C-alpha positions in Angstrom: 135.1 207.8 79.4 136.0 209.4 82.7 139.7 210.0 83.1 141.3 208.1 86.0 144.4 209.5 87.8 146.0 206.3 88.8 145.4 202.4 89.0 143.7 202.6 92.3 141.2 205.1 91.0 140.8 203.0 87.8 140.1 199.9 90.1 137.6 201.7 92.2 135.8 203.1 89.2 135.6 199.6 87.7 134.1 198.3 90.8 131.4 201.0 90.8 130.4 200.1 87.2 130.4 196.3 87.9 128.3 196.7 91.1 126.0 199.2 89.6 125.3 196.8 86.6 124.7 194.0 89.1 122.3 196.1 91.1 120.4 197.2 88.0 120.1 193.6 86.7 118.7 192.5 90.2 116.6 195.6 90.8 115.6 197.1 87.5 113.9 200.1 89.0 115.6 203.5 88.3 114.5 205.0 91.6 115.8 202.1 93.5 119.0 202.2 91.7 119.6 206.0 92.1 118.9 205.7 95.9 121.3 202.9 96.2 124.0 204.8 94.2 123.8 207.9 96.2 125.4 205.9 99.1 127.5 203.4 97.3 129.3 205.6 94.7 130.6 208.3 96.9 131.7 205.7 99.6 133.5 203.5 96.9 135.2 206.3 95.1 136.2 208.0 98.5 134.4 211.2 97.6 133.6 211.9 101.2 137.3 212.3 102.0 137.9 214.6 98.9 137.9 218.3 98.9 134.5 218.4 97.1 131.7 219.9 98.9 128.5 217.9 99.4 126.6 219.6 96.5 129.5 218.8 94.1 129.6 215.2 95.4 125.9 214.8 94.9 126.1 216.2 91.4 129.0 214.0 90.3 127.2 211.0 91.9 124.0 211.5 90.1 125.8 212.2 86.9 127.8 208.9 87.1 124.8 206.8 88.2 122.8 208.2 85.2 125.6 207.4 82.8 125.8 203.7 84.0 122.0 203.3 83.9 121.6 204.7 80.4 124.3 202.4 79.0 123.1 199.2 80.7 121.1 196.7 78.6 117.8 195.8 80.4 116.6 192.2 80.1 113.1 193.6 80.6 113.6 195.8 77.7 114.8 193.0 75.2 118.3 193.7 76.3 118.2 197.3 75.2 119.1 200.3 77.4 116.2 202.4 78.8 117.8 205.8 79.3 116.3 208.1 82.0 114.2 210.9 80.6 115.9 214.3 80.6 114.3 217.1 82.5 113.0 220.2 80.6 115.4 223.1 80.9 113.3 224.8 83.4 112.7 221.9 85.6 114.8 221.4 88.7 118.1 219.6 88.0 118.0 216.0 89.2 121.5 216.3 90.9 119.9 218.3 93.7 121.8 221.5 93.3 118.6 223.6 93.3 119.4 225.2 90.0 117.2 224.6 86.9 118.4 221.7 84.7 119.3 224.1 81.8 121.5 226.1 84.0 123.1 223.1 85.8 123.9 219.6 84.3 122.0 220.4 81.1 124.3 223.3 80.5 127.5 221.1 80.3 129.3 221.3 77.0 130.7 217.8 77.0 129.3 214.9 79.0 131.4 211.8 79.7 130.5 208.7 77.7 130.2 205.2 78.9 130.4 202.6 76.1 127.4 200.2 76.0 129.8 197.5 74.6 131.8 197.9 77.9 128.7 197.4 79.8 127.7 194.4 77.7 130.9 192.8 78.7 130.0 192.9 82.3 126.3 192.0 81.7 127.4 188.7 80.0 129.6 187.9 83.0 126.7 188.4 85.4 123.9 186.7 83.5 122.8 183.3 84.4 122.7 180.5 81.7 118.9 181.2 81.0 119.9 185.0 80.8 122.6 184.3 78.2 120.2 182.4 76.2 117.7 185.2 76.4 120.4 187.7 75.4 121.4 185.7 72.4 117.8 185.2 71.4 117.4 189.1 71.4 119.9 189.5 68.7 121.5 192.6 70.2 124.6 191.2 71.7 127.5 193.0 70.0 129.1 190.5 67.8 132.7 190.8 69.2 131.3 190.1 72.6 130.1 186.7 71.6 133.6 185.6 72.4 132.8 186.2 76.1 129.9 183.7 75.9 132.1 181.2 74.0 134.8 181.5 76.6 132.3 180.7 79.3 131.0 177.7 77.4 134.5 176.4 76.6 135.3 176.5 80.3 132.3 174.4 80.8 133.7 171.9 78.1 130.9 172.6 75.6 133.0 173.1 72.5 130.0 172.2 70.2 128.0 175.2 71.5 131.1 177.4 70.9 131.4 176.3 67.2 127.7 176.9 66.7 127.9 180.3 68.2 131.1 181.6 66.5 131.1 179.9 63.0 128.4 182.3 61.6 130.8 185.3 62.5 133.4 184.0 59.9 130.9 182.7 57.4 130.6 185.7 55.3 133.0 188.5 54.1 136.0 188.8 56.5 137.6 192.2 55.5 135.2 194.1 57.8 136.1 192.1 60.9 138.6 194.1 62.9 140.8 193.2 65.8 137.9 193.0 68.2 137.1 189.6 66.5 140.4 188.1 67.4 139.2 186.5 70.7 136.4 184.9 68.8 138.9 183.5 66.2 141.1 182.1 69.0 138.1 180.5 70.8 136.7 179.0 67.7 140.1 177.4 66.9 140.2 176.1 70.6 136.8 174.6 70.1 137.9 172.9 66.9 140.9 171.4 68.8 138.6 170.0 71.5 136.5 168.4 68.8 139.6 167.3 66.9 138.4 169.3 63.9 142.0 170.0 62.7 141.1 170.4 59.0 138.2 172.9 59.7 140.6 174.9 61.8 143.3 174.9 59.3 140.9 175.9 56.5 139.5 178.8 58.7 143.0 180.1 59.5 144.1 180.0 55.9 141.0 181.8 54.7 141.5 184.5 57.4 145.1 184.9 56.1 143.8 185.5 52.7 140.7 187.5 53.2 140.7 189.1 56.7 141.5 192.5 57.8 145.1 193.2 58.8 144.6 192.7 62.6 142.7 189.5 62.1 145.2 188.3 59.5 148.0 188.8 62.0 146.1 186.9 64.6 145.6 184.0 62.1 149.2 183.9 61.1 150.2 183.9 64.9 148.1 180.9 65.4 149.6 179.0 62.4 153.1 180.0 63.6 152.3 178.4 67.0 151.0 175.3 65.3 154.2 175.0 63.3 156.4 175.5 66.5 154.4 172.7 68.2 155.1 170.4 65.2 158.8 171.3 65.3 158.6 172.9 61.8 160.5 176.1 62.6 161.0 177.1 59.0 157.3 177.4 58.5 156.9 179.0 61.8 159.4 181.7 60.7 157.4 182.2 57.5 154.2 182.6 59.6 155.9 185.2 61.9 157.1 187.2 58.9 153.6 187.3 57.5 152.1 188.2 60.9 154.7 191.1 61.3 153.7 192.3 57.7 150.1 192.3 58.7 150.4 194.1 62.1 153.9 195.1 63.2 152.6 196.5 66.5 150.8 193.5 67.7 152.1 192.0 71.1 150.9 188.6 69.7 153.5 189.0 66.9 156.2 189.8 69.4 155.2 186.8 71.4 155.3 184.5 68.4 158.9 185.7 67.5 160.0 185.2 71.0 158.4 181.7 71.3 160.1 180.7 68.0 163.5 181.7 69.2 163.2 180.0 72.6 161.8 176.9 71.0 165.0 176.7 69.1 167.1 177.4 72.3 168.2 180.7 70.7 168.1 182.4 74.1 170.5 185.2 73.4 168.5 186.3 70.3 165.3 186.0 72.4 166.8 188.4 74.9 167.8 190.9 72.2 164.4 190.8 70.4 162.7 191.3 73.9 164.6 194.4 74.3 163.7 195.6 70.8 160.0 195.0 71.4 160.1 196.6 74.9 161.6 199.7 73.4 159.1 199.7 70.4 156.0 199.3 72.5 157.2 202.1 74.9 158.0 204.5 72.2 154.5 204.0 70.6 152.6 203.9 73.8 151.2 200.4 73.2 152.6 198.6 76.1 150.4 196.7 78.5 151.6 196.1 82.0 151.4 192.3 81.9 153.2 192.0 78.4 155.9 194.4 79.5 156.6 192.3 82.6 156.9 189.2 80.2 159.4 190.9 78.1 161.4 191.8 81.2 161.4 188.2 82.2 162.5 187.2 78.8 165.5 189.5 79.1 166.5 187.7 82.4 165.6 184.1 81.5 163.8 183.3 78.2 162.9 179.7 79.1 161.6 180.5 82.6 159.5 183.4 81.0 157.9 180.9 78.6 157.0 178.6 81.5 155.5 181.6 83.5 153.5 183.1 80.7 151.9 179.6 80.0 151.2 178.6 83.6 147.5 179.3 83.1 147.2 176.8 80.3 149.7 174.2 81.5 148.7 171.0 83.3 148.5 172.1 87.0 150.6 169.1 87.8 153.5 170.5 85.9 153.1 173.9 87.5 153.2 172.2 91.0 156.2 170.2 89.9 157.9 173.4 88.7 157.5 174.8 92.2 158.8 171.6 93.8 162.0 171.6 91.5 162.8 175.2 92.6 163.0 174.0 96.3 164.2 170.5 95.9 167.1 171.1 93.5 168.6 173.5 96.0 169.2 170.8 98.6 172.8 169.8 99.6 173.9 166.8 97.6 173.6 163.4 99.2 176.6 161.1 99.9 176.2 157.9 97.9 178.3 154.8 98.8 180.1 152.5 96.4 179.9 148.8 96.7 182.7 146.6 95.1 181.4 144.0 92.7 183.3 141.2 91.0 183.9 141.7 87.1 181.8 139.3 85.0 183.0 137.6 81.9 182.4 139.4 78.7 179.7 138.0 76.3 180.6 137.3 72.7 179.7 139.8 70.0 176.6 138.8 68.1 176.9 138.4 64.4 173.4 139.5 63.5 171.1 141.4 65.6 169.1 144.5 66.0 170.8 147.7 67.1 169.0 147.7 70.4 170.2 144.1 71.2 173.7 145.3 70.3 173.6 148.2 72.7 172.4 145.8 75.4 175.0 143.0 74.9 178.1 144.5 73.3 180.9 144.9 75.8 183.7 147.5 75.1 187.0 146.0 74.0 190.3 147.4 75.2 192.9 148.2 72.6 196.3 147.7 74.1 198.3 149.4 71.3 196.5 152.8 71.7 199.0 155.1 73.5 197.8 157.5 76.1 199.1 160.5 74.0 196.1 162.7 74.2 194.3 161.2 71.3 192.3 159.1 73.8 191.1 160.7 77.1 192.8 159.1 80.1 189.3 158.6 81.7 188.7 155.9 79.0 191.4 153.5 80.1 189.5 150.5 81.4 191.4 149.8 84.6 188.5 150.7 86.8 186.9 148.5 89.3 183.2 147.7 88.8 181.1 149.1 91.6 177.4 149.5 92.5 175.8 152.7 93.8 174.1 152.5 97.3 172.1 155.3 98.5 172.4 156.8 102.0 170.2 155.0 104.6 167.7 157.9 105.0 167.3 158.1 101.1 166.7 154.3 101.0 163.9 154.7 103.5 162.2 157.4 101.4 162.7 155.3 98.3 160.7 152.4 99.9 157.5 154.5 100.3 158.0 156.1 96.9 158.0 152.8 95.1 154.8 151.9 96.7 153.2 155.1 95.4 154.7 155.6 91.9 152.7 153.5 89.5 155.2 153.5 86.6 158.1 151.3 87.5 161.1 151.2 85.4 161.5 151.3 81.5 162.3 148.0 79.9 166.0 147.4 79.3 167.7 150.6 77.9 164.4 152.2 76.8 163.6 155.6 78.2 159.9 155.4 78.2 157.2 153.2 79.7 155.0 150.9 77.9 152.0 152.8 76.2 149.5 151.3 78.4 150.8 153.1 81.5 149.7 156.7 82.3 151.4 157.8 85.5 149.9 161.2 85.3 146.4 159.8 85.8 147.2 158.6 89.2 148.2 161.8 91.4 149.1 160.1 94.6 152.8 159.8 93.8 152.9 163.5 92.8 151.0 164.6 96.0 153.6 162.6 98.0 156.5 164.2 96.1 155.3 167.8 96.6 155.4 167.3 100.3 158.9 165.7 100.4 161.7 167.7 98.7 164.2 165.2 100.2 163.1 162.8 97.4 165.4 164.8 95.2 168.3 163.1 97.0 167.4 159.8 95.3 168.8 158.9 91.9 166.1 156.3 91.7 163.4 158.9 92.1 165.1 161.4 89.8 165.1 158.6 87.3 161.3 158.0 87.7 160.7 161.8 87.4 162.6 161.9 84.2 160.6 159.0 82.9 157.3 160.6 83.8 158.3 163.9 82.2 159.2 162.0 79.0 155.7 160.7 78.6 153.8 163.9 79.5 152.4 165.5 76.4 153.5 169.0 77.3 157.0 168.0 78.0 157.6 168.3 74.2 157.6 172.0 74.7 161.2 173.0 74.9 160.7 175.4 77.9 159.0 172.7 79.9 161.9 170.4 79.4 164.3 173.2 80.2 162.4 174.1 83.3 161.6 170.6 84.7 163.7 167.9 83.1 167.0 169.8 82.9 167.2 170.6 86.7 166.5 166.9 87.5 169.2 165.7 85.2 171.8 168.3 86.3 171.2 167.2 89.9 171.9 163.6 89.0 175.1 164.7 87.2 176.2 166.6 90.4 175.5 163.6 92.5 177.5 161.4 90.3 180.3 163.8 90.0 180.6 164.0 93.8 180.8 160.2 94.3 182.6 159.3 91.0 185.0 162.0 90.0 187.0 161.4 86.7 190.1 160.1 88.7 188.0 157.7 90.9 189.0 154.6 88.7 185.6 153.1 89.3 182.9 152.0 86.8 179.2 151.5 87.0 178.3 148.4 84.9 174.8 148.4 83.6 174.7 144.7 84.6 174.4 145.9 88.2 170.8 146.9 88.5 171.3 149.6 91.1 173.5 151.5 88.7 170.8 151.7 85.8 168.9 154.8 87.1 172.1 156.7 87.1 173.2 155.6 83.7 169.8 156.2 82.2 169.9 159.7 83.7 173.3 160.3 82.1 172.1 159.4 78.7 169.0 161.5 79.1 171.2 164.4 80.0 173.1 163.9 76.8 169.9 163.9 74.7 168.6 167.0 76.5 172.0 168.9 75.9 172.0 167.9 72.3 168.5 169.1 71.9 169.5 172.5 73.3 172.5 172.7 71.1 175.1 172.5 73.9 177.6 170.3 72.1 180.5 170.7 74.5 178.4 169.7 77.4 176.8 166.9 75.5 180.3 165.5 74.6 181.4 165.7 78.2 178.3 163.8 79.4 178.9 161.1 76.8 182.5 160.7 77.7 181.5 160.2 81.3 178.9 157.8 80.5 181.5 155.7 78.4 184.0 156.1 81.3 181.5 154.8 83.8 179.9 152.1 81.7 182.5 151.0 79.0 180.1 148.2 77.9 178.1 151.2 76.4 174.6 149.7 76.5 173.1 152.9 75.3 175.2 153.2 72.3 177.0 156.4 73.5 179.9 155.7 71.3 177.9 156.3 68.1 176.7 159.7 69.3 180.2 160.6 70.5 181.9 159.6 67.2 179.5 161.9 65.3 180.2 164.7 67.7 183.9 164.4 67.4 183.7 164.4 63.5 181.3 167.4 63.5 183.8 169.2 65.6 186.8 168.3 63.6 188.3 166.0 66.3 189.6 163.4 64.0 192.2 162.0 66.3 189.7 161.6 69.1 187.4 159.9 66.6 190.1 157.4 65.7 190.9 156.6 69.3 187.2 155.9 69.9 187.0 153.7 66.9 190.0 151.7 68.1 188.2 151.1 71.4 185.5 149.3 69.5 187.1 147.3 66.8 184.8 145.3 64.5 181.8 147.4 65.6 178.6 146.9 63.7 177.4 150.4 64.3 177.7 152.5 61.0 178.8 155.5 63.0 181.9 153.8 64.3 182.7 151.8 61.1 182.3 154.7 58.6 183.3 157.3 61.1 186.7 155.9 61.3 187.0 156.0 57.5 186.1 159.7 57.3 188.5 160.5 60.1 191.4 158.8 58.3 190.6 160.5 55.0 190.5 163.9 56.7 193.8 163.2 58.2 195.3 162.5 54.8 195.7 158.7 55.5 193.9 157.5 52.4 195.5 154.1 52.0 194.6 153.2 55.7 191.2 154.7 55.0 190.7 152.5 52.0 191.6 149.4 54.0 189.2 150.2 56.8 186.5 151.0 54.2 186.8 147.5 52.7 186.2 146.0 56.1 183.2 148.3 56.7 181.7 147.6 53.3 182.0 143.8 54.0 180.0 144.2 57.3 177.6 147.1 56.4 177.5 147.1 52.5 174.5 149.5 52.0 176.0 152.6 53.6 178.1 153.9 50.7 175.1 154.0 48.3 173.1 156.0 50.8 176.0 158.4 51.3 176.9 159.0 47.7 173.5 159.4 46.2 172.2 163.0 46.2 168.5 161.7 46.5 167.4 158.3 47.6 164.0 157.0 48.7 163.5 156.5 52.5 163.0 152.8 53.3 160.5 151.5 55.6 161.5 152.1 59.2 160.7 149.9 62.2 159.9 151.7 65.3 161.1 148.7 67.4 164.6 148.7 66.2 167.2 148.9 63.5 168.4 145.9 61.4 172.1 146.0 61.4 173.4 146.0 57.7 169.9 146.8 56.6 168.4 149.6 54.4 167.0 151.3 57.5 170.4 151.6 59.2 171.8 153.0 56.1 169.2 155.6 55.8 169.5 156.6 59.4 173.3 157.0 59.1 172.8 159.2 55.9 170.2 161.4 57.8 172.6 161.8 60.7 175.9 162.4 59.0 175.7 162.9 55.2 176.0 166.7 55.6 179.4 166.2 57.4 180.6 163.9 54.6 179.4 166.2 51.9 181.2 169.2 53.6 184.6 167.3 53.1 186.0 168.2 49.6 186.4 165.1 47.4 185.4 162.4 50.0 182.2 161.3 48.3 183.9 161.1 44.9 186.7 159.1 46.6 184.1 156.9 48.1 182.5 156.2 44.7 185.9 155.3 43.2 186.6 152.9 46.0 183.3 151.1 45.1 184.4 150.3 41.6 
């Protein structure tokens, strides 16, 4: 290949090749092409402005034009090149120097080489559909470049054709297939995904991992690793990364897999460190590509944002637009919400037998007068606050009225976080178009609640970096608005029974879930404590989550204070959490007394805690039966590791059952 001096030279040279191939395909006459090239090539490469004399320019132009012509597959020649005949040594040189060919261009020791495969890449891009079929029928398209045709067909949503084209490449022995076949492997897997042929894709990848060459093995392991990340199986994803690294330690795809795995687990500090490692490794080995090095630089600054940016081409465009909106809208000044005093309602009686969902909806917090305010119970929990309702500023209320006419989702039922399965808000783009033109909608808790709901049901929101980039800013803005209007010392409460408060309370609970998912336990605890302060009725069951956080953090006194706020609670987390806290504080007699009460109400929990192995019962996606096997299993899954970590407590629990 001709050596280029900088990126601008390379870009001009590439333009010459592409336009030359285009001209040859449209005008397959060598004389016509040479005449055209004598003007186009010097002009495009800027040779007229160089220090070369006209004879040298003519010589370079003719040589380059000949190289391109000789390397270009000709449709009229069954897609084989038709090289120009070389003059005899005594004939005049075709470059126009006036010398004999043997004394001029024919006397060059080493001519540059233009790869026919490179030209084929351009030809495939320029051919019509009929031309592509003719090229395939000729049987001379280089096998690795079949991926170019497959990519074109997949863009046209023709996955069946892609499978028919690429499957034969992988039907025989695989060890001879080098890294040039990686795009074909990826596209075949993409086509299988479109056709929902998951088993065929998995069988192909597993076979490549066993039998393929090292570069192709690495690509297959990378693909499997990504699949495991999407499924949330990080242990298998780690195994796949290790195998990919062993197969090809210098593959950017392997580096991307490792960073993706770390970011998916919210290990951002490790992701930054590994990005620095890969950046240094690729620079030292001269393997860096400009785009990938830019990605590594972004990871070092913000791993989550880097993952969003690198996947922007394959993400739903609606999410990309929403990402841009978030960047602008979340920077707006906070709005001033008002508080409307409401009369406190009578508390409902506690149900004796119900589902966990119904309990969260109807159970009111009970004040315990004998708990001293001595630090074991946060002051913000004292239930002396007045119930109020939130009221948006007038200008926000006007924006909300139009929003409600456009947004098709409505609100989730009761304390649910998602809409009914029949609703697909993303199939109706009117609301999103309106949102993108109105950043002031970020001033509305009602709208922020709808956005969080919409993001919950979007398929790509399961990607951790999407949640971090889109959902987290929405939830943090809601938190800031509420902190502004209801600081910890406000003495006000937001009962769930007041409908205007529900978007805010739902946003708080969502914020806790997002923080817990990202491993931010301190922030998650603060969010739950705020939710309980504002809504002591605790419709969302925040007390159960908070109890488990306290116990995991060794905050046994706080765990006891929380349990006292909810005496006779039918949630396993509260009833048995109090037992564990008392035992760890050395108050075994009191723990035994509390355990007897817990066993009388929820008798199946101890068996599920003390057994090393136990069969999972049938779970009902619609709710949990209080006192049932399903509730016992879920508590075991959530907290058995904490119980098992306390020396002697499980043996003590067994003895208490005798």
